[in-house]
N, C-alpha and C positions, 0 to 999 in steps of 0.2 A: 335170479334166474342165467344162465346160459345162454346168450342169443343166437352162438353157432361162433365155431371158427373159436377164439379167442377173446371171446366179445362177453363180457355180461351187465345186466342188468339189476341197480339195485333200486327198489319200490319203498320208499320211505314215508309213508302215511302224514300228515300232518305237523312235516318239516318245514323250512321254507326254504329257499333257495342259500340264502346266510349259514344254515345249521348244517345242511346238505355240504358248504364248502368247507366245514373243520371234519365232517364226519371224512371228507376227498382228502383232506388235510394228514388225519391218522393214517388215512390205505397209502397216503405217500412215503411218507414215514415206515408203513414195516417194512413193506416193498422196499425200500430202499434199502434197510436194515437188512433183507433177504439179497437182496443181490448181490449182495459182497461175498456170495457162497455160490455163484455162478459156475457154472458144469465148460463152462468155455473159454478158455480165458482172453479176457481183453473184450467181452462183449459183457454188456450188464444188463439188467431188467428195466426195464424202463413201464411207466403203464401211463395212461393221460385218461383224463376222467370228463365226463360229458353232464352236465347240469344243467336241468331245468325244473321250473316250480308249476303246479298247472295254474291257465288263467282262466277266467271269466271268459264263456265260450266254451271250452275243450268238453270236447262227450264221449270222447273216444281215447282208451290209451295210444291208440297208435299217435296223437295228433304229440301229445309226451315222448313219446319213444324217437320220433323225430325230430320232435326239438333240440331230446340231448346228441342225439347222433349228429345233428350238428355241430352239437358245442364240442362233442365227443374230437369231431374232425378238425374247429379249430386248435383247437387244447394240439392236438398229433399238430398244425403247420406252425404253432408257434411252440416248437423243438420236445415235446416230449417233459415226460414225467411233470405233469402239472392239469391242471382244470380249468377247465374253463365254463362260462354260467351262458346259458342262450333264455 
């Protein structure tokens, strides 16, 4: 679902962080392919993805979202068009 602005969130039940990384790779590849048709010359589509996995003690979705958001900003800081896992 859309979390605001240009941020979206996918919840993948019963999926490990490793399996979610495979999904992230597929999303990046699809966006990279679509980026070649960017309407503004010289600009390219970038996608940064934050991944986390439920941890023992997580009792609220907000805990997962906060870790995923932190991982998202780590991916952006590493250069965009990549994913990071927290």
